[in-house]
C-alpha positions in Angstrom: 94.9 -222.5 -37.0 95.0 -219.2 -35.2 95.6 -217.3 -38.4 92.5 -218.7 -40.0 90.5 -217.6 -36.9 92.0 -214.1 -37.3 91.0 -214.0 -40.9 87.5 -215.3 -40.1 87.1 -212.4 -37.7 88.3 -210.0 -40.3 85.8 -211.3 -42.9 83.0 -211.1 -40.3 83.8 -207.4 -39.6 84.0 -206.4 -43.2 80.7 -208.1 -43.9 78.9 -206.4 -40.9 77.1 -203.5 -42.5 76.1 -202.0 -39.2 79.6 -202.0 -38.0 80.9 -200.5 -41.2 78.5 -197.7 -40.9 79.5 -196.9 -37.3 83.2 -197.1 -38.1 82.9 -194.8 -41.1 81.1 -192.2 -39.1 83.7 -192.4 -36.3 86.7 -192.1 -38.6 85.3 -189.3 -40.6 84.4 -187.1 -37.7 87.5 -187.8 -35.7 89.8 -187.0 -38.6 87.9 -183.8 -39.5 87.9 -182.7 -35.8 91.6 -183.4 -35.5 92.4 -181.3 -38.6 90.3 -178.4 -37.4 91.8 -178.5 -33.9 95.4 -178.4 -35.2 94.7 -175.4 -37.3 94.9 -173.3 -34.2 98.5 -174.2 -33.6 100.5 -173.7 -36.8 103.6 -174.8 -35.0 102.2 -178.2 -34.3 105.0 -179.9 -36.3 107.6 -178.4 -34.0 105.5 -179.3 -30.9 105.3 -182.8 -32.2 109.1 -183.1 -32.5 109.6 -181.6 -29.0 107.1 -184.1 -27.6 109.0 -186.9 -29.3 112.2 -185.7 -27.6 110.5 -185.5 -24.2 109.2 -189.0 -24.5 112.6 -190.3 -25.7 114.2 -188.6 -22.7 111.7 -190.1 -20.3 112.1 -193.7 -21.6 115.9 -193.3 -21.6 116.0 -192.0 -18.0 112.9 -193.8 -16.8 114.4 -195.1 -13.5 115.6 -191.6 -12.5 112.2 -190.0 -13.3 110.3 -192.7 -11.5 112.5 -192.2 -8.4 111.8 -188.4 -8.5 108.1 -189.0 -9.1 107.7 -191.5 -6.3 109.5 -189.3 -3.8 107.3 -186.3 -4.6 104.1 -188.5 -4.4 105.1 -189.7 -0.9 105.8 -186.2 0.2 102.3 -185.3 -1.0 100.7 -188.0 1.1 100.0 -190.5 -1.7 100.5 -194.2 -0.9 102.7 -195.6 -3.7 102.8 -199.3 -4.8 105.1 -200.9 -7.4 103.7 -203.9 -9.3 105.9 -206.1 -11.5 103.1 -207.8 -13.3 99.3 -208.0 -13.6 99.0 -210.5 -10.7 100.8 -208.2 -8.3 98.7 -205.2 -9.3 95.4 -207.1 -8.9 96.5 -208.4 -5.5 97.3 -204.9 -4.4 93.8 -203.7 -5.4 92.3 -206.7 -3.6 94.3 -206.0 -0.5 93.2 -202.3 -0.5 89.5 -203.4 -1.0 89.7 -205.9 1.9 91.1 -203.2 4.1 88.3 -200.9 3.2 85.8 -203.7 3.9 87.3 -204.2 7.4 87.1 -200.5 8.2 83.5 -200.5 6.9 82.7 -203.3 9.3 80.4 -205.3 7.0 78.8 -205.3 3.6 80.1 -205.6 0.1 82.6 -203.3 -1.6 81.5 -201.1 -4.5 84.1 -199.6 -6.9 83.2 -196.7 -9.2 85.7 -197.0 -12.1 86.7 -194.4 -14.6 88.2 -195.3 -17.9 91.6 -197.1 -17.7 93.2 -199.0 -20.6 95.8 -200.4 -18.2 93.0 -202.1 -16.3 91.8 -203.6 -19.5 95.4 -204.8 -20.1 95.3 -206.8 -16.8 91.7 -207.9 -17.1 90.9 -206.2 -13.7 87.1 -206.2 -13.7 86.9 -210.0 -14.3 89.1 -210.8 -11.4 87.4 -208.3 -9.0 84.0 -209.8 -9.8 85.4 -213.3 -9.0 86.2 -212.0 -5.5 82.7 -210.6 -5.1 83.7 -207.0 -5.5 81.3 -205.0 -7.5 83.0 -202.8 -10.0 81.0 -200.4 -12.2 82.4 -198.7 -15.3 81.3 -195.0 -15.3 82.4 -193.8 -18.7 79.3 -194.0 -20.8 80.9 -196.1 -23.5 82.7 -198.3 -21.0 79.4 -198.7 -19.1 77.6 -199.8 -22.3 80.2 -202.4 -23.2 80.4 -203.7 -19.6 76.6 -204.3 -19.7 77.2 -206.3 -22.9 80.1 -208.2 -21.3 82.4 -207.0 -24.1 85.9 -205.4 -24.3 86.1 -201.8 -25.6 86.2 -201.6 -29.4 88.4 -198.4 -29.4 90.7 -196.9 -26.8 88.9 -193.5 -26.9 85.3 -194.4 -28.0 84.7 -197.9 -26.5 81.2 -198.4 -27.9 82.0 -197.1 -31.4 80.8 -200.4 -32.9 77.2 -200.0 -31.6 74.2 -198.2 -32.9 71.6 -196.2 -30.8 69.1 -199.0 -31.4 71.5 -201.6 -29.9 72.1 -199.3 -26.9 68.3 -198.7 -26.5 67.6 -202.4 -26.5 70.5 -203.0 -24.1 69.1 -200.5 -21.6 65.6 -201.9 -21.9 66.9 -205.4 -21.1 69.5 -204.5 -18.4 68.0 -201.4 -16.8 64.3 -202.0 -17.3 63.7 -198.7 -19.1 61.3 -198.2 -21.9 62.7 -198.7 -25.4 63.9 -195.2 -26.6 66.4 -194.4 -29.3 66.8 -190.8 -28.4 70.5 -190.4 -27.5 70.1 -187.6 -24.9 67.4 -189.7 -23.2 69.8 -192.7 -23.2 72.6 -190.5 -21.8 70.3 -189.2 -19.1 69.3 -192.7 -18.1 73.0 -193.7 -17.6 73.6 -190.5 -15.7 70.8 -191.3 -13.3 71.9 -194.8 -12.6 75.6 -193.9 -12.3 75.0 -190.9 -10.1 74.0 -193.3 -7.3 77.1 -195.4 -7.9 79.3 -192.3 -7.5 77.6 -191.2 -4.3 77.7 -194.6 -2.6 81.0 -196.1 -3.9 83.5 -197.2 -1.3 86.4 -196.8 -3.7 87.0 -194.6 -6.8 89.3 -196.1 -9.4 91.0 -194.3 -12.3 93.8 -194.5 -14.8 96.4 -191.7 -15.2 97.1 -189.9 -18.4 100.4 -188.3 -17.1 102.4 -188.4 -14.0 104.6 -185.2 -13.4 107.9 -186.2 -11.9 108.8 -182.6 -10.8 105.7 -182.2 -8.5 104.2 -185.7 -8.1 101.0 -184.6 -9.8 98.6 -187.1 -11.4 97.0 -185.6 -14.5 93.6 -187.2 -15.5 91.6 -185.9 -18.4 87.9 -186.7 -19.2 85.0 -185.1 -20.9 82.0 -186.6 -19.1 83.1 -185.8 -15.5 83.3 -189.4 -14.3 87.1 -189.0 -13.8 86.4 -186.1 -11.4 83.7 -188.0 -9.6 85.7 -191.1 -8.8 88.7 -189.1 -7.7 86.8 -186.6 -5.4 83.7 -188.3 -3.9 84.7 -191.8 -2.6 86.8 -191.9 0.6 89.4 -194.0 -1.1 90.9 -193.4 -4.6 93.1 -195.9 -6.4 94.9 -194.9 -9.5 96.6 -197.4 -11.8 99.4 -196.1 -14.1 101.8 -197.7 -16.6 105.3 -196.9 -15.5 106.1 -195.1 -18.7 103.4 -192.4 -18.5 105.6 -189.7 -17.1 106.6 -186.2 -18.1 109.5 -184.4 -16.4 107.8 -181.2 -15.4 104.6 -179.1 -15.7 106.0 -177.3 -18.8 106.3 -180.6 -20.6 102.8 -181.6 -19.4 101.5 -178.4 -21.0 103.0 -179.4 -24.3 101.5 -182.8 -24.1 98.1 -181.3 -23.3 98.3 -179.2 -26.4 98.6 -182.3 -28.5 96.7 -185.1 -26.8 93.1 -183.7 -26.8 93.5 -182.4 -30.4 94.6 -185.9 -31.5 92.1 -187.8 -29.5 88.8 -185.9 -29.8 89.6 -182.8 -31.8 89.4 -180.5 -28.8 91.8 -177.8 -27.7 91.4 -179.1 -24.2 89.2 -181.8 -22.7 86.3 -180.6 -20.6 88.1 -181.6 -17.4 91.8 -181.5 -17.1 92.6 -182.5 -13.5 95.9 -182.2 -11.6 96.0 -184.0 -8.3 98.9 -183.5 -5.9 97.5 -184.4 -2.5 94.6 -186.5 -1.3 91.5 -184.4 -0.5 90.3 -183.9 3.0 89.2 -187.2 4.6 90.5 -189.1 1.6 93.1 -191.8 1.1 94.9 -192.0 -2.3 96.8 -195.0 -3.6 98.9 -195.1 -6.8 99.9 -198.4 -8.3 102.7 -198.1 -10.8 102.7 -201.1 -13.2 105.5 -202.7 -15.1 103.9 -205.8 -16.7 106.4 -206.2 -19.5 107.3 -202.5 -19.9 110.9 -203.0 -18.7 111.3 -205.8 -21.2 109.7 -203.7 -24.0 112.0 -200.8 -23.1 115.0 -203.1 -23.7 113.7 -204.4 -27.0 113.7 -203.1 -30.6 110.1 -201.9 -29.9 111.0 -199.4 -27.1 109.7 -196.5 -29.2 106.1 -197.8 -28.7 106.4 -196.7 -25.0 106.3 -193.1 -26.2 102.6 -193.6 -26.9 100.2 -191.2 -25.0 97.1 -193.2 -25.9 95.3 -190.6 -28.1 93.9 -193.2 -30.5 94.7 -191.0 -33.6 96.5 -193.9 -35.3 93.3 -196.1 -35.0 91.2 -193.4 -36.7 93.7 -192.9 -39.5 94.5 -196.6 -40.2 92.6 -197.9 -43.2 92.7 -201.4 -41.8 91.3 -200.5 -38.3 88.6 -198.4 -40.0 87.3 -201.6 -41.7 87.6 -203.9 -38.7 87.2 -202.2 -35.3 89.0 -203.4 -32.2 87.1 -206.6 -31.7 88.7 -208.1 -34.8 92.2 -207.8 -33.3 92.4 -211.3 -31.7 95.3 -213.4 -30.5 96.2 -217.0 -31.3 93.9 -218.1 -28.5 91.1 -216.0 -30.0 91.2 -213.5 -27.1 90.5 -209.9 -28.0 93.7 -207.8 -27.7 93.5 -205.1 -25.0 95.1 -202.6 -27.4 94.0 -202.7 -31.1 94.9 -200.8 -34.2 98.5 -199.9 -35.3 99.8 -199.1 -31.8 98.0 -202.1 -30.4 99.6 -204.3 -32.9 103.0 -203.4 -31.4 102.1 -202.9 -27.8 100.0 -206.0 -27.4 102.6 -208.5 -28.5 105.3 -206.3 -26.9 103.7 -206.5 -23.5 101.8 -209.7 -23.6 103.8 -212.0 -25.9 103.6 -214.0 -29.0 99.9 -214.6 -28.7 99.3 -211.3 -30.4 102.2 -211.2 -33.0 99.8 -211.9 -35.8 98.1 -208.5 -35.3 101.1 -206.8 -37.1 99.9 -208.5 -40.3 96.7 -206.4 -40.2 98.5 -203.3 -41.6 99.1 -201.9 -45.1 102.2 -200.1 -43.8 100.9 -197.0 -45.6 102.3 -194.6 -42.9 99.0 -192.9 -42.0 99.5 -193.9 -38.4 102.9 -192.2 -38.3 101.6 -189.1 -40.0 99.0 -188.4 -37.3 100.9 -189.6 -34.2 101.3 -186.5 -31.9 104.7 -187.8 -30.6 105.9 -189.0 -34.0 106.2 -192.7 -33.3 107.5 -194.6 -36.4 104.8 -197.2 -36.3 105.4 -198.7 -39.7 109.0 -199.5 -38.7 107.8 -201.0 -35.4 105.2 -203.1 -37.2 107.8 -204.5 -39.5 109.9 -205.4 -36.5 107.0 -207.3 -35.0 106.6 -209.1 -38.3 110.3 -209.9 -38.1 109.9 -211.6 -34.8 111.4 -208.8 -32.6 108.4 -208.4 -30.3 110.3 -209.7 -27.3 114.1 -209.8 -27.1 116.5 -208.8 -29.8 118.3 -211.8 -31.2 115.3 -214.1 -31.0 114.1 -213.2 -34.4 111.3 -215.2 -36.1 110.8 -213.7 -39.5 107.3 -213.6 -40.8 105.7 -213.7 -37.3 102.0 -214.2 -37.6 102.0 -215.4 -41.2 100.9 -218.8 -42.4 103.6 -221.3 -43.6 102.4 -220.8 -47.2 102.6 -217.1 -46.9 106.1 -217.3 -45.5 107.1 -219.5 -48.4 106.0 -216.9 -51.0 107.6 -214.1 -49.0 110.9 -215.9 -49.2 110.6 -216.3 -52.9 109.7 -212.6 -53.3 112.7 -211.6 -51.1 115.1 -213.5 -53.4 113.5 -212.2 -56.6 113.4 -208.6 -55.4 117.1 -208.6 -54.6 118.0 -209.4 -58.3 117.1 -206.5 -60.6 116.9 -208.5 -63.8 114.9 -211.3 -62.2 112.6 -208.7 -60.6 112.0 -207.1 -64.0 111.2 -210.4 -65.6 108.8 -211.3 -62.7 107.0 -208.0 -63.2 106.3 -208.8 -66.8 105.1 -212.3 -65.9 102.9 -210.9 -63.1 101.4 -208.3 -65.4 100.4 -211.0 -67.9 99.1 -213.4 -65.1 97.0 -211.0 -63.2 95.2 -209.7 -66.3 93.8 -213.2 -66.5 93.4 -213.9 -62.8 92.1 -210.7 -61.2 88.6 -210.6 -62.7 87.9 -214.0 -61.0 89.9 -213.7 -57.8 87.0 -212.6 -55.6 84.8 -215.3 -57.0 87.3 -218.1 -56.3 89.0 -216.6 -53.2 92.3 -216.4 -55.0 94.9 -216.4 -53.6 93.4 -217.9 -50.4 96.8 -218.2 -48.7 97.0 -214.4 -48.4 93.3 -213.6 -47.8 93.4 -210.9 -50.5 90.4 -212.2 -52.4 88.1 -212.2 -49.4 86.9 -208.7 -49.9 88.3 -207.4 -53.2 89.7 -208.5 -56.6 93.4 -209.2 -56.9 94.9 -205.9 -58.3 96.2 -205.9 -61.8 99.9 -205.2 -62.2 100.8 -202.2 -64.5 101.1 -203.3 -68.2 104.5 -201.5 -68.2 106.9 -201.7 -65.2 107.9 -198.4 -63.6 111.5 -198.7 -64.7 110.4 -199.0 -68.3 108.1 -196.0 -68.1 110.7 -193.9 -66.4 113.3 -194.7 -69.1 110.8 -193.9 -71.9 108.6 -191.2 -70.6 106.3 -189.1 -72.8 108.9 -186.4 -73.4 111.5 -189.0 -74.3 114.2 -187.4 -72.1 114.1 -190.0 -69.3 114.3 -187.3 -66.7 112.5 -187.4 -63.3 110.1 -184.7 -62.2 111.3 -182.2 -59.6 108.7 -181.2 -57.0 108.8 -177.9 -55.2 108.3 -179.4 -51.7 108.1 -176.0 -49.9 105.4 -174.8 -52.3 103.3 -177.9 -51.7 103.7 -177.7 -47.9 102.9 -174.0 -47.8 99.6 -174.6 -49.7 98.7 -177.4 -47.3 98.9 -175.4 -44.1 95.9 -173.3 -43.2 97.3 -170.4 -41.2 95.0 -169.0 -38.6 93.8 -165.4 -38.8 95.7 -162.7 -36.9 94.7 -162.8 -33.3 97.0 -160.0 -32.1 94.2 -157.4 -32.1 91.7 -159.6 -30.3 91.4 -158.8 -26.6 91.7 -161.6 -24.0 88.1 -161.1 -22.9 86.8 -161.3 -26.4 88.9 -164.4 -27.2 87.8 -166.1 -24.0 84.2 -165.3 -24.6 84.3 -166.5 -28.2 86.0 -169.8 -27.2 83.6 -170.6 -24.3 80.5 -169.6 -26.3 81.6 -171.9 -29.2 81.6 -174.8 -26.6 78.1 -174.0 -25.5 79.2 -172.0 -22.4 77.8 -168.7 -21.4 79.6 -165.4 -20.5 78.0 -162.5 -18.8 80.0 -159.3 -18.3 78.8 -157.4 -15.2 79.6 -154.6 -12.8 77.5 -156.1 -10.0 78.2 -159.9 -9.9 76.0 -160.6 -6.9 73.1 -158.8 -8.5 73.6 -160.5 -11.9 73.7 -164.0 -10.3 70.6 -163.3 -8.3 68.8 -162.2 -11.5 70.0 -165.5 -13.1 68.8 -167.6 -10.2 65.4 -165.9 -10.1 64.9 -166.5 -13.8 65.5 -170.2 -13.2 63.4 -170.4 -10.1 66.4 -171.4 -8.0 66.4 -170.4 -4.3 69.2 -172.6 -2.9 72.8 -172.8 -4.1 76.1 -174.3 -3.0 78.4 -171.3 -2.6 82.2 -171.1 -2.3 83.0 -168.7 0.6 84.0 -165.1 -0.2 82.6 -165.3 -3.7 79.4 -163.3 -3.4 77.8 -160.9 -0.9 75.8 -163.4 1.1 73.8 -160.8 3.0 72.4 -159.6 -0.4 71.6 -163.2 -1.3 69.7 -163.6 1.9 67.6 -160.5 1.3 66.8 -161.8 -2.1 65.6 -165.1 -0.6 68.5 -167.2 -1.8 69.8 -169.7 0.7 73.4 -170.7 0.4 75.4 -173.5 1.9 79.1 -174.6 1.7 78.3 -178.3 1.8 77.4 -179.8 -1.6 74.1 -181.7 -1.9 74.9 -185.2 -3.1 71.6 -186.7 -2.2 69.8 -185.9 -5.4 68.8 -189.5 -5.8 66.4 -191.1 -3.3 67.9 -194.2 -1.6 71.5 -193.0 -1.9 73.7 -193.0 1.1 76.2 -190.3 0.2 79.5 -189.6 1.8 78.4 -185.9 2.4 75.5 -184.5 4.5 72.3 -184.3 2.4 70.7 -181.0 1.9 67.6 -180.1 -0.1 68.2 -180.3 -3.8 70.9 -177.8 -5.0 70.9 -177.6 -8.7 73.4 -174.7 -8.9 77.0 -174.3 -7.6 78.8 -171.0 -7.5 82.6 -170.9 -7.3 85.5 -168.5 -7.9 87.7 -169.1 -11.0 91.4 -168.6 -10.3 92.0 -167.7 -13.9 90.6 -168.1 -17.4 92.4 -169.1 -20.6 91.8 -166.9 -23.6 92.8 -169.4 -26.3 90.5 -172.3 -25.0 87.8 -170.6 -23.0 88.8 -172.7 -19.9 88.6 -171.7 -16.3 90.7 -172.9 -13.4 89.1 -174.2 -10.1 91.2 -175.2 -7.2 90.5 -177.2 -4.0 89.8 -175.1 -0.9 87.3 -174.0 1.7 83.7 -174.8 0.8 84.6 -177.7 -1.5 84.7 -175.7 -4.8 85.7 -178.9 -6.7 82.4 -180.5 -5.6 80.4 -177.3 -6.2 81.7 -177.2 -9.8 80.9 -180.8 -10.4 77.8 -182.2 -8.7 75.1 -179.6 -9.4 73.3 -179.4 -12.8 74.5 -175.8 -13.3 77.9 -174.3 -12.5 78.3 -170.5 -12.1 81.9 -169.2 -12.0 83.0 -165.7 -11.0 86.1 -164.6 -13.0 88.0 -161.3 -12.9 88.8 -159.9 -16.3 92.4 -159.3 -15.3 92.7 -163.0 -14.5 92.2 -164.1 -18.1 95.6 -165.4 -19.2 96.7 -166.1 -22.8 97.0 -169.9 -22.6 97.6 -173.0 -20.5 101.4 -172.5 -20.0 100.7 -169.1 -18.3 98.5 -170.8 -15.7 100.6 -173.7 -14.6 102.5 -171.9 -11.8 99.1 -171.2 -10.2 98.6 -174.9 -9.4 102.0 -175.9 -8.1 101.1 -175.5 -4.4 97.5 -176.7 -4.7 96.4 -180.1 -3.5 94.0 -180.5 -6.5 92.9 -178.3 -9.4 90.9 -178.7 -12.6 90.7 -176.8 -15.8 87.1 -176.7 -17.0 86.4 -176.2 -20.7 82.7 -176.0 -21.2 79.9 -178.3 -20.0 80.3 -182.0 -19.5 79.7 -183.9 -22.8 80.0 -187.3 -24.5 79.9 -188.7 -28.1 80.0 -192.3 -27.1 76.7 -193.2 -28.9 77.0 -193.0 -32.7 79.4 -190.1 -32.3 76.5 -187.8 -31.5 77.5 -185.0 -29.2 75.4 -184.8 -26.1 75.8 -182.1 -23.5 75.4 -182.9 -19.8 76.6 -186.3 -18.6 78.0 -186.7 -15.1 79.1 -183.1 -14.6 77.0 -179.9 -15.1 75.1 -179.5 -18.3 75.5 -175.7 -18.1 78.6 -173.5 -17.4 78.1 -169.8 -16.9 81.0 -167.4 -16.3 80.4 -164.0 -14.8 83.2 -161.6 -15.8 83.9 -158.7 -13.4 86.4 -155.9 -13.4 89.0 -155.8 -10.5 87.9 -152.4 -9.5 84.2 -153.3 -9.3 82.6 -154.4 -6.0 80.1 -157.1 -5.6 
């Protein structure tokens, strides 16, 4: 039976000591990081409610927002496709690939792929490989699980179930590298292999975190830089987006960006927050908007699940997921669900059918998932609806979905007993007497086997005195309930941030960027300061955005500058840009800085500043002090008329191996900001 297989997988996960260690480390660090990140926005509860209202409005008026979004996309020069199901979406991607192959004239097609849970939903990689199209995952965690021929174990940290030793052995077997457990070395190995993939790929493929209906922007957020690579370097970019992933306008996007990174990774902003309006020069961009059951889900009792912004917070908070990992969430056919955890136990059956209804039984309904959800989805309520057989259409209820027949029988008995107060009181006393005899042996004899409780723990003892009896005869003898001062409890729980009103924007920006490993240099002579930096590193050739530094002074100092980024760092690569000698440093202007996050804004323009801030090992940004703005909402108007822009918050980074932070992945490993006054010359 499928339920037995599900339980077998659960027992295997619980018994796997290596897995348990990895999961404990992930949950602990994620939850602590989330708590620390939310301390900086004491109004997070109000933001959360506002985000819930925005998502409610989007799902309610989805057709209107989609029409507006598509209209603006087409005005921006993006080719838009609508796919009703997985088969249509895959065929569209195959058709685009074949067109690219025809234009290329000969040879195979290589797709460099950034992280996309929707592509996991439709099993895209497997189908592409059947059609002899090579697709390479470029997120470090996704790359690791692809080499292992596995599905991701977590929607944010795909390789959370693996140790560094397992990754070292994998790289030795698959990449031919010496066995080495040093995580920075493992990361550098993946960077070297994947850099050539980025530079030679015919197609870049990505998901979409948010689509902005008002402007037609695609928002993509990543930490490693692979999302930027696949959207800027290959001549063709394909984005795949679930039709529900919309926000009405840039203000609403700003709100979501204040919640998503904090919930997902404990960051105020991800390292790279991209907004793509138009294709870059000499680039074609396709967007595939996927339904695949979302319309059906929208018209079902589970519609609230479409509010999800895929942060993964509910997985980290769930006591069940923290013991199992994503690979334990399997369907009746033993296939691993594309979406695990609390939200996956609703989304997977909601989108993909009854095969996954049993997942809703893997929940204690404790409410931790609802508590941490940044858009306040009532997941316990939705999980009970799946259990009641409401995963598809209302009216087709199948109570106890996912339970064994014996479990359903006992649940029916419990339901009848619980609705009769006297009978329930008697049952409590009988249960108390019975479990005092049974519980010490339940684990030994797997009692009761029909529920699976005894697989990992003893059956709990019932209280010797039922609650009703204790309430009526409390220690004081007055039978009164206790009144709690809720406001007092809540006020003690909130850690208010220190007063920032006296901190200057410059000091705040400097402190935030420095905390992220970035570097800030205040200078009156930016060209001279950058020359001094370059000389100290032995760098004599840079990629320079025009009108950023005094190039005549650079030449006198023996610094050669070019406006074409060097992508030919690896021998044997056939990049899409002219190859220069090795440029390890890119210098660009920053349109603005954000005081509260230490971020800088880089926009597309002459001299390829998006490439210059991404491809070299070191990124130097020139920022005027007067262009430091308080926060993200103050900067959004600056990108409305830009074809592409990115907010950069520190150096590229990953924590995909054993949750160990490693700086420098696909993007630069160093970010230096040179702060200058408006009145000062170069």
